[in-house]
C-alpha positions, 0 to 999 in steps of 0.5 A: 189131470194134475197132481201137486208137489207139496214140497215145492222145492227148487226144480232140478232143471232150468226152464230154458232147458225145459223148453229146449228138451220139449222142442227137441222131443217135438222135432224127433217126431215132426220134421216140420217143427222149427226153432228160430233164435235171435242170437241168444242160444247161450242164454236160452239153451237153444244150442241144445236144439241146434246140436240135436236138429241142426236142419230144423234150427235157424239162427236169425241174429239180433233181428227180432222183427225179421224173425217173426216175419220169417216165422210167419212165412215158414208157417205159410208153407207148412212149417211149425215155427217156435221162436225165442227172445227176451220177453220185451223183444218177443212182444213189444218190439215185434208187435206189428209183425206178430199181429199182421204177418202172424195173426191177421194172415192166419199163420202160426207162431209159437213164442217163448218170451223169457225172463219176464218182469223181475226175473230179468235180473241184471239185464235191467230196465231195457230188457224188462217187460211188465206189459207183454201179457197186456199186449198179447191179450189184444191179438185176436185169437192169441193164446197167452200163458204164464208157466208156473214151473218146469212141469207146466212149461213142458206141457205148454210148449208141447200143447202149442204144437197141436193147434194153429195161431199165435201162442205166447208163453212167458217164463224164467230162464232159470230154475224155479220151485215146483208146483206140480208133480211130474206127469201132470197135465192141464187144459188150455183155458182152464185155471187150476185150484191149487189150494182150497179156501173160504175167505179170500180168493187169490188168482195168480200166474207164473212162478208167483203161484209158489209165493201165493201158496206160501202166503196162503199157508202162513195166513191159514195159521193166522185164521185166514182161509185163502184159496189159490188158483193158478191161472196159467192160461190168461187168454183164453181166460177161465171166466166160469171158474173165476165167477164160481170161486169168487162167490161167497168170498170176502175178497178177490186178489190177483197176483202177477209179475206184470203191470196191474194195467192190462194183465191178469188183474185187468182180465179178472176185474173185467170178468167180475164186473161184467158178471155183476159179482159184488166182492172186494177186489185188489190187483197186486202187481207192478204199479206204473213203473219201469224196470231197473237193474238188480238181482232177481231176488232184489227186484222181487222185493223192490217191486213188492212181489213177495209172499210177504207183500201179498200178505199185506195186501190181503190183510189190507183188503179185508179191513 
């Protein structure tokens, strides 16, 4: 059961520390939990794990594909491995190892891909991933999540430890605005209605849920009623909720820090079309582009992923 934090102030904890704290809690109770890092202890905050549980921490170095192979092997002999690297290197660079050594061989790998999309900031185009969700969705049985805030990310990391398989969560390393109050819990494979509305359904994921709520509140003042769903679990997808909440709406818009190809927007479009739902529909994401260098704020504007950009899309689709 979740409770909303209606103030949506900036969180007090960076999300990289959220992951480290959650993994440390798991390690306190279970010696089979391991953390594999790819020479990014400072960037990821996992040095905190190394200090608290040195015997459960493996520094692999800049060898991401090898890290996934090691994780698969460790899983095969009974360990519960967590891995971290930047989003593109956690998915695109290691896809074959995750697919074959992980999923195909029925091993478990819990993957934290950090700094997705515009959150990559000055690390630039080589470190930008607009395609990680698209890739991970294609792996049979994989769970794919995009965390909205500190509270949700904590829950996701701990929830991954409860089941076997390939689990992927993408999230900023820095602090983000709160959507949920402390103590909130969720259900994997189920979306959350975070704002009711009758005219337009916005389905968002990750830290853009906050921006979607900003947009919805602004449009409410202009007489446009917008419902917002946090679809933090993109696979398995809550198809039932999508179909139910799309009924009677004038339009459905998806909003994601990802390419419009293969991500949340594609998943929702597939669901609506296959169910025969007749409604105006628009995917709002990145349009067939590579990443570039800039601050996160600059890149969010450059790639048209702000609440103002979503507002323009909603007004346009209602015409």
